[in-house]
C-alpha positions as CSV (number, residue, x, y, z in Angstrom):
1,M,0.0,0.0,-0.1
2,K,1.4,3.4,-0.9
3,P,2.1,5.5,2.2
4,A,-0.5,8.3,1.0
5,T,-3.2,5.8,0.7
6,K,-2.2,4.3,4.3
7,F,-2.1,7.8,5.8
8,E,-5.7,8.5,4.5
9,I,-7.3,5.4,5.6
10,L,-5.5,6.0,9.3
11,W,-6.4,9.6,9.3
12,R,-10.3,8.9,8.6
13,S,-10.3,5.9,10.9
14,L,-8.9,7.8,13.7
15,G,-11.5,10.6,13.3
16,G,-9.3,13.1,11.4
17,C,-11.2,15.7,9.6
18,E,-11.5,16.3,5.9
19,L,-8.3,17.0,4.2
20,K,-7.3,18.5,0.8
21,K,-4.6,17.2,-1.0
22,E,-1.6,18.8,-2.8
23,Y,-3.0,22.1,-1.3
24,Q,-1.1,25.5,-2.6
25,F,-1.3,27.5,0.8
26,A,0.6,30.5,-0.6
27,P,-1.1,31.9,-3.9
28,K,2.2,33.7,-4.9
29,R,4.4,30.6,-4.5
30,K,4.3,27.2,-5.9
31,F,4.7,25.5,-2.7
32,R,2.2,22.7,-2.0
33,M,1.6,20.6,1.0
34,D,0.6,17.2,1.0
35,Y,-2.5,18.0,3.1
36,Y,-4.2,20.8,4.3
37,G,-7.0,21.0,6.9
38,E,-9.0,23.3,9.4
39,T,-10.5,22.3,12.6
40,N,-11.4,24.0,15.8
41,G,-10.0,27.4,14.3
42,K,-6.7,25.9,13.7
43,R,-5.2,25.7,10.2
44,F,-2.5,22.8,9.3
45,C,-0.8,20.8,6.9
46,V,0.5,17.2,7.1
47,E,3.5,16.2,5.1
48,L,4.8,12.9,4.2
49,E,8.3,13.0,4.3
50,G,10.0,10.4,2.1
51,G,13.4,9.2,1.1
52,I,14.8,9.7,4.2
53,Y,17.3,7.0,4.1
54,V,18.0,6.7,0.3
55,R,18.9,10.7,0.0
56,G,15.4,11.6,-1.5
57,R,14.8,15.2,-2.3
58,H,13.7,16.2,1.1
59,T,17.3,15.1,2.6
60,R,19.3,16.5,-0.2
61,P,20.9,20.0,0.3
62,S,18.7,22.1,-2.1
63,G,15.2,20.2,-1.4
64,F,16.0,20.4,2.4
65,L,16.5,24.3,2.0
66,R,13.2,24.5,-0.2
67,D,11.6,22.6,2.6
68,M,12.6,25.0,5.2
69,E,11.5,28.1,3.4
70,K,7.9,26.3,2.7
71,Y,7.5,25.3,6.4
72,N,8.8,28.7,7.8
73,L,6.1,30.8,5.1
74,A,3.4,28.4,6.4
75,A,4.2,29.5,9.9
76,Q,4.2,33.0,9.1
77,L,0.9,32.6,7.5
78,G,-0.5,30.9,10.9
79,I,-0.5,27.2,9.3
80,F,0.8,24.4,11.7
81,V,2.9,22.1,10.0
82,F,3.2,18.0,10.9
83,R,5.7,16.0,9.6
84,I,5.3,12.3,9.4
85,P,8.1,9.8,8.0
86,S,6.6,8.2,4.8
87,H,8.2,4.8,5.8
88,N,6.4,4.6,9.1
89,I,3.0,6.0,8.8
90,S,1.1,4.7,12.1
91,A,-1.4,5.7,14.9
92,E,1.5,6.4,16.9
93,W,2.5,9.7,14.6
94,I,-1.3,10.4,13.8
95,V,-3.0,10.4,17.2
96,P,-0.7,13.2,19.0
97,I,-1.5,15.5,15.7
98,L,-5.0,14.9,16.3
99,K,-4.9,15.8,20.1
100,G,-2.8,18.9,19.4
101,L,-5.8,19.9,17.1
102,K,-8.6,19.8,19.7
């Protein structure tokens, strides 16, 4: 099962709110978040971080720096960013996110 599919199934089964996929959160930038949602007056994104052990885009210098820029911009816009390693999607990662959004 693909990491995104596993995340979506777990998110729904654990009572997560509706999420938008590949959400462009800053109109003047091309940055996209894997998932975006709003609940209890909070705006948030969930990023599935892949390629951690194989020097994927998120861990190479240029990708890492671009992600930092993206996450900092989200923070400036009042959007919480939650990051989950795509190789380890489980309730262990999702439940604390849901608790934090209450």
